[in-house]
N, C-alpha and C positions, 0 to 999 in steps of 0.2 A: 504494500500500500504506500502511496506517495505521501510525503510530508507537505502539508499546505504551504509552509513557509518557503519551500523550494520554488514555487511558481507564483507566489504572491506579488502582484504588481505594486510599485510604490504609490503611495496615496496621491501624490501630486500628479501622477500620470493619468488618473481616472477623472473624466469630466464629471461635472455636477448636473448636467442636463438629463432629459429623458432618453432612454435607449433600451436596447435588448442585449443580453449577454448569454454566452454559451460556455459551458464547462466541457472540456474534451479529456478523454483518457489517453494513455500512452500510445495507443494505436491511432489516435486522431478521431476516434468515434465520439460524436456528440452525446453526452450522457445527461445533460440538463440544459434547459432553455428557460430563461426568465426575463422579466422586464421590470423597469423601475422608473419612477419619476426623477429620482436622483441616483445615478449610477454609482457615484463615489460612496454614498451612505450605504446603499444596498450591498455592494461588493465588500466593503470593509467589514460588514457584519458577519461575513463568512470566515474572515481571517482574524478578527480581533481576539477571540478566545475559542479556538476550535473544540477544546475539551468541554466547553459549556453548551455546545450545540446539541440539539435533539438527535436521537440515534440515527434517523434516516439522513438528515443533513450532514451529520458527522461522517457517515459512510460515503456520501457523495463527494465531499471535499477531499477525502482521503483516497478515493478512487480516481479522481481527476488528476491530470498532469499539467493542465494549462487552462487559462480562462481568457476569453476575448470578448470584446463588446463592440457594438455599433451604435453610434449616436443618431437619433432621428429628430424630426422637427416638432413632433407633438406626441401626446399620449395616445391619440387615436392611431397614428402611424406605428407606435410601439405595439399596440394591441394587434394590429394586422400582421406585423412582421413576426411577432411571437407565435401567432397561430400558424403562419406559413412554415416556420422552422420546426415547430412541434410536429406538424403533419409530414414534413419532409424527412426528418431525422428519427422520429419516434423515440425520443430519449428515454432510457430505462428509469430515470429518477423523476420523470414528470408523470403526473396523473394523466393517463391516456384512456379515453372511452373507446376501447377496442370493441368492434362488432364485426362479425363476418358477413353481415347482410345489410343492404340498404332498405329503405322503407318500401313496403309493398303497396302498390296502387292498383286500382281497377282502371284499365286503359282501354279506350276504344279507338282503333286506328281509322279515323275518318278519311285519311288520305288514300286508302286503297279502294279498288273497284268494289269489293265486297268487304265492308268494314268488319273488323274482328274485335271481339271482346276478350280480354285476357288479363291475368295478373302480371304486372310488370314492375321490375325494379331498375335501379340505376339511373343513368342520365336521361333526361327528357328528350323526346324526339319530335320532329316537326310533324304537324297535321295529326297529332294524337291527343285525344281528350282524356285528362286524368281526373280520377276521383279518389279521395282519401286524404292522408294515409290510413291504412288499416293494419292493425297488428294484434294478434299474430296473423300470418298469411292464411291460415286455415279459415279464419272468419270471413275474409273476402271471397275465398273459393266456395264456401258454403253459400254465401249470399249470391254469388254469380250463378251457381247451380240452381238455386231457387228461382232467380229472375229469368232463366232461360225458358221456364215454363210459359211465361207471359210474353217475353221478348226473345224469341228463338233466333238470335243472331249467330253468325258464324264464330266459332272459337278455335277452329283447327289451324294448324300451321300451314305455311305456303306449300310444303311438300305434300301434305295430306290433301290439300285442296287441288293441287295439280294432278295427283294420281286419281282422285275422284272424277275430275273432268275428263281424263284420258279413258278411264274404264266405264264411265257413265253410271257408276254406282256411288251413292253417298256413303259416308262413314256411319258408325253406330248411332251417333247422336241424331243423324237425319232419319234413321229408322224409328227411333223412340220419340220423335217429335220435339227434341230439344235443340234442333237446328232446322231452319227453314230450307236448307239444302239449295242455296243459290248455285252451287257447283254443277248441278244436273238440271237446272232450269225450272225447279219447282216454284221459284219466286223470281220476279224480275229484279235486276240490279236497283231500280228505282225504289221498289217496294221494300227491298232488303235495307236500303239506306234509310228509309223512313223508320223501319224497326229500330235501327241503330240510334237514330235521332231521338226516338221515344225513350229508349233505354237511358240515354244521356239526360233527357229531361227528368226522368224519374229519379236518377241519382243526384240530379242537381237540386232537388227539393220539391218537385211537383208531384210527389207520390199520392197526395190526397186527391188530386184531380183524376188520376188514373183509376184509383179505387172507386171513386164516385161514378166514373164513366162505366166501369165494369158492373157496378151494382145496378145502374139503369138498364144496361144490356141484359142482365140476368132477369130483371123484372119483366122486360119485354118478352124474353124467351118463355118465361112462365106463363104470361098472358096468352101467348100463341101456342101453348101446350108443347113447346119444344124442350122437353125435360132433360134430354141428354145434353143439349147445348147449355141449359141452365146449370146443370151439375158441373160441367166443365168450367163455366165462368165462376161458379162458387168456389171451386178449387183454386182457380187463378187468384181470386180475391184473398183467399186464405194464405196463399203463397206470398203475396205482396204484404199482407199484414204481418207475416212472420219476419219479413225483412225489416219492417218498421219496429217490431218488438226487439230485434237485435240492436237497433240504433235508437234507443229511447231518448226523448227530449229531456235534457237536464238543465239547459239554460235557454235564454231567449233565442228564437230561431235565427236571428241575424248575428249570433255570436260565433266568432272564429278565434279560437285561442288555444295555446299550448300551456298546460298547467303542470309545473314541475314541483316535485317534493324530494327531500333528501333525508335519509336516515344514516347515521354514521357512528363509528366508534374510533378508537385511537389508530386502528390499523386499516379499516376498509370503510367504504361508503356505498350505499345503495341509492340509486337515482331512479325515480319513476316519472313518466310523463303521460298525461292523457291528452289526446288530440281531439279537440272539440271543433266540429265544423257544422254550420247551420244548426247550432244548438245541441247537436248529438255527439256522443262519444264515438268517434270513428275508429279509434285505435288506442292501444296502450303499449308502452315500451319501457324497458328497464335495463339498467346496467349495474353491475357491482364492480367497483374498481379498488385497487390497492392504493392507499394514501402514502405514496412514496415520497411526497414532498410535504413540508409543513406549511399549511395554508390556513387562513381565517375562513369562516363561512362565506364571506363576501368574495374572497379570492377564488374559493372553490366554485361558486356559482358562475363567476366570470369565465373560468376555464371550461366549465360545463357548456355554457352557451357558445363559446368560441368553437368547440369541437362539434357539438350537435348540429349547429347551423352552418358551420364552415364546410362540413361534409355534404350539405344539401343546399348549396348556395343557389337557390332558385326562387324567383319572386312569387311563384304560385305556391310554393311549399311553405313559405313563411306566413304565419297568420297575422291578423291585425293586432292581437294582444299576446304578450308573453308574460305569464304570471309565475313568479318565483317565490320561494319561501323567505329569502332575505335579499336585500338590495345588493347587487354586485358591486365590487370595487370599480371605480371609474364608471359609474352607471351612465353618465352622459355620453362618454365615448363608446360604451357598448351599444347604447341605443342608437347612436349615430351610425355605427358599423352595421347594425341590423337594418336600419333605414336604407343604407346604401345597397345592401343585398336585395332587399325587397323592392326598392324603387318607390316606396311610399312609406307613410308614417307607421311606426311600430310602437305600441304602448307597452313599455317595460315597467312593471310595478309589482308591489306586494299587496294582495287582496287582504283587507282588514275585516270586512263584515259582509253579510249577505250570502247569496247563493254561491258565488265564486269562492268565497272563503270556506264555505261548507264543503264544496267539492275538493278544495285543496286539502282539507282534512282527510277525505277519502283517499286521495293520492298518497298522502303521508302514511296512512295505515298500510297501503300496499307496499310502500318502500320499506317500512319496518318489518313486515312479514317476509319480504324478499330477502332482507339482510339476515333475519333469523334462520330462514331456510338455507341460505348460502353458508352460513356459519356451521350449521349442523352437517352439511354435506362436505364442506372443504376442510373441516378441522383436522380430519385424519389425513387428507391428501397433502397438505402443506408439510406436516410433520414427517409423513412417510417419504415425500420427495427429498426433503433435507437430509433425513437419516440415510436414505439410499446413496446420495452423493457422498456423504461423509464416510459411510461404510466402504464404498468403492475406493475412495481416496486412500483410506487406511490399509485396505487389503492389498492394493497395488503399490503401496509405499511411495506415493507421489507427494512432492513438496508443495504443490500448488492446488488450490481448490478447483473443482471441475465445473467451471462456469460455462464452458462450451465443449460439447462432445460431437465429433463427426464420425459417422460410420459408413464404410464402403463395402459394397457387395458386387460380385461379378455374376452375370447371367448369360447363358448361351445354350444351344442344343447341339451337342457333338461338334463344338468348335465353330458353329455358324452363327451369324448375327450376334457377335459378342458385344455386350453393353455392360456398363457399370452405373451404379447409383451412389450418390452422396446425400445422406440425410443429416440434419443438424438438430441438436437439442441444446437449448440454453436454459440454465436454471432448472433442468429436469423436464422441460416442456418442449415439444416439437416447434421448430421455427421453419415453417414450410416455405416461406419466401426465400430461404437460403438453400433449399434443396437444389441439387444439380444432377444431370444425367450425362453420361459420356458414351460415345460410340468408339469402339476399339477396333482398329483395322491393322492390316499388314502383319509384320513379325510379332507385334505385341499381342495378337490374337491367337498365338499358337498354344498357349496354356494359361491357367489361372494366375500363376506367379508373374508371368510376363505382362499379363493384362493389369494386375495389381500395381506392378512397378510403373507401367505407363500412366495409369490413372493418377496415382499419388504424385508422380513427377509433374504431370500437367497441372494438377490443382495447386501444388505449392510453387511451381514456377510462376503461375499467375499471382500467387501471394507475394512473391518477391518483387514482381513487376509492379503490382498495385501498391506496395509499400512506398514506392517513390512518390505516390500521390499524397501520402499522409504528410500534413504540414508539421514542422518541428514544434515541439511543445514549448512555445514561447507565448507568454501572456501579453496582451496588449490590445490596442484598438485595431479593428478591421474595417475595411471599406466595403459597404454593401454592394458596390458596383464591381468589386474584384471577383472575377469568376473563380479563381483558384481558392478564394476564401469561402465562396458560396458552395462550391461543389463538394458533395459528400464522397469520402473514399469508397471505392468499390467494395462489394461485400467479400470478395476473395482476400481483401487486405486484413481481415480479422482472423488471427490464427486460433486453432482450437487448443484447449488444455489437454485433450486426449483424442487420439485417433484409434478407432476400433475397426478392425478388419474381420470379415467373416471367414474364418479358417484357422488353421493351426500354425506351427512353426514356419512352413514354407512361405505362407502369405505374410506373416509378420516379418520375416527376413527380407522379403521383397519390398515391403513398405519402408523398413528401416534403411535399406540400401538406397532407395529413391531419395529419402530425406538427406542421407549422408552425402550423396552425390551432388545435392544442391547446397550443401554447407549448412544445413539446419540441424542443430543439436539440442534445441530446447523444447521440442514437441514430443510427447510420450506416445508410445504405440502399444496396443494390446490386441491379441487375437482371441476371438470367441469361437471355439470348435463345437460343432453340433453334436458330436458323438456322445460326450459326457458333459457337455456344457462347461468345459474347463477353460480357464483363462491362461493364455500363453504370453509371457513377457520376452523381450529380446534377450537372446543368449542365456536363457534359463533352461536347465535340463529338464526340470519338472514343472508342471503347470500349477497355477493357483486354483484351488477348488473351493468355491464358496458353498455354504450350506444351501440346500434346496429351498429353504424358506427365506433366504436372504433377500432383502429389499434391493440391494445393489445388483445381485444377479438378475432379479426380475426386471430392473430398469434396463440392463444391458440386453436382455432377451427382447424386450419391447423395441429397443432401438434397432437391433439386428433384424427383427421381423419386419419393421417398417422399411429398412433398406432393401430387404428381399422383395417386399411387395412393390416398391417403387421401381426396382430393377426389372422385375418380371413384367410389369405393365409396359415399360419401354421396350423390352425385348419382343413382346407380342405385337406391339405396334409396328416395329421394324420388320418382323417376320411377315405380318399381314400385308404391309406395304410392298415388300419385295416380291411376295407371291403374286399379288394382283398385277403389279406393274410388269412382271416378267411375262405374264399371260398376254397382256395387251401389246407388249413389245414385239411379240411374234407375228403380229398382224401387219402385213406389208402396207405401206402408205399411211399408217396411223401415226401421225406426229404428236408432239407433246400437247398442242392446243386441242386437237380432236380427242385425244385420250382424256384430257381433263374434262372436256364437255361430256363425254360418255359417262365418266365417273360421277359427275355432278348430276346428270339427268337420272340415272338409275339408282345410285346410292349404295348398292351392294352387288356382290357377285351373284347372289341368289336371284335377284331380279334381272340381272343381265342374262343369265342362263335361261331364264324362263321367257325372255323376250323373243318375239318373232322379228322377221326382217322389217316389216312395216313399223314396228316399235322403234327400231334403230333409225329409220328414216325421219323420225320426229326430232332427232338430234341435229342441231345446226352443223352443217358441213359434211354430213354423212349421206352418201349417195347409195344407189341400189347395189353396186359392186362391193363397196365397202361394207354394207350391211350384211351381204352374203358371207363375206370373209369373217366378220365378227361372229355371226351365228356358228360358223364352222369351227372357229378357234375356241369358242366358249362351250361347245358341246362336250359333256363329260365322256371319257373313254369307258371301256368295259370295267375298269376297276375304280371308277369314280375319280378320274384325274381332273384336269383343268383347275388345279390349285385347291382342291377340296380337302382340307385337313380336319374337317369336322367343325370348324369355326368360321362363321361368316364375317369377313371384315366389313365394317360399315364405313360410310363416307359422309363427311360433313357436306350436306347439300348446298350450304351457303358458300363454302370455299373450295369444295372438291377434294378436301384433304381427308386421307384415310384415318379413321379413328380405331382405337383398340376396342 
């Protein structure tokens, strides 16, 4: 651990204006980002008496090797720059609201010939009408399934629609009357668009009008003794009312607000938000985050709003009101930032009385329950993970804590399509953004040890190259326009504490030889052999055998199995790709562009084999002679050749890329 006095800047060097600062570790990785109205006062507080700092801040300043700062013109600029850097670097000592999914919305693609209703996430697209957000996604899927009874608009993908048009048969939803089947001409494009418009109107708050209209039609059907039609309308009315029941009115119908509440202790905080649109709760969302930095409640709320709305910077997704449990630090600047994102006024306030304050209490109850549930589930996980890493470090006799572990596995079938995988675990948890896969060719593919030597050499050669990008650990002011200061070091620049290879002494020796040839002597290697699950260290005659109930052994097994899964999936993808491409390569006159068009049109070998000559003529650029050659090339032989190994390689119809 570094001594903070070794990189402490002189007090006179630090400006007194507003700005943003970054602490970096010895490898140049940003580990903390903060902002301050007075940079000198804030940074001096980290170095004045490090022993008196709280535990997490103490750990941060002793992990860092340098600090740098950037002066900005105002507190609003500091707020924006701080959010940008937290999003870019994901510092480990910042509170980060990590979530693997974006908000789910009900989307209607009005820009298509046959508009499609679907649950959509991610960036907003042109000519698409959005409703929501809804959370969890199951709620909107159930709502959409119910609405299809009354508004049977298309929900299928472009590929399903195209196949239905070619075959003249609708999909299952068309047969059960949950789709009006525009693909086969059961409804005209104009009438189908009218259905989509009515669905949008219903979701836009005009549900009462549709229910009353259906009630009038039901009464007319009863008066004319059309009881079957009346029963069908009765069921439609019940379906629409069920949708309304799921979205009960809790506030005035013109209310658009996001209501946040926080429950916290010394270590973690649970955040809950209710999304209220048109007076109804359209969705609920929650996070539980580690409090890895010391913040006041106001600072916590500020960071929360930065990340929640910064990830979804879209004027339609920001409501008119944002209700929070406490006023954030720099409330005026935060409100101005939100106003800039929305393009209109945003009311940021704390509700004190009335219906909104009562609903805030409900959100608070949800946050407290979420924190209690999280504590009960994770209490064992955190302690188990920590004990596993410590047990493994002691068993292997390593002098450094196992903050980052990389595991490598080789996959092939009798020496063909040799690939390797690299999976990464940090603090005992997978870091999938750092996973890598390698294709092994040439002499390196002749056996497992040669492949392991090749892969380790390539990975750590990149490590040495990327090390040149890491700025020296010198504290001081940085220019925001300096690209070298802004750029993050590449992920290969971060070395592991331990390299795990799948195998015994030969694989371990190959990995060690690769590191030695590169001049690297401070990275430790261990092999995990499948036979007895023993651990092999370099140059040791006997393995380390951990107890079967060992948490450390279980952690290594999970890492090894993840590396094996990742390698196998890549190997299957390469095998399927080479098999399919080799079949089409044998067709004279079929160049890369036409081959790509055929793959994109049919999607898989199974559909290509089942296709007749006239089906191939529908592909752009394929004539009668080429169609005959394709049918002949794809026809299976007497033993089921034509690349059939029992698995059908699928093709991404949007890109023509083969998928596993």
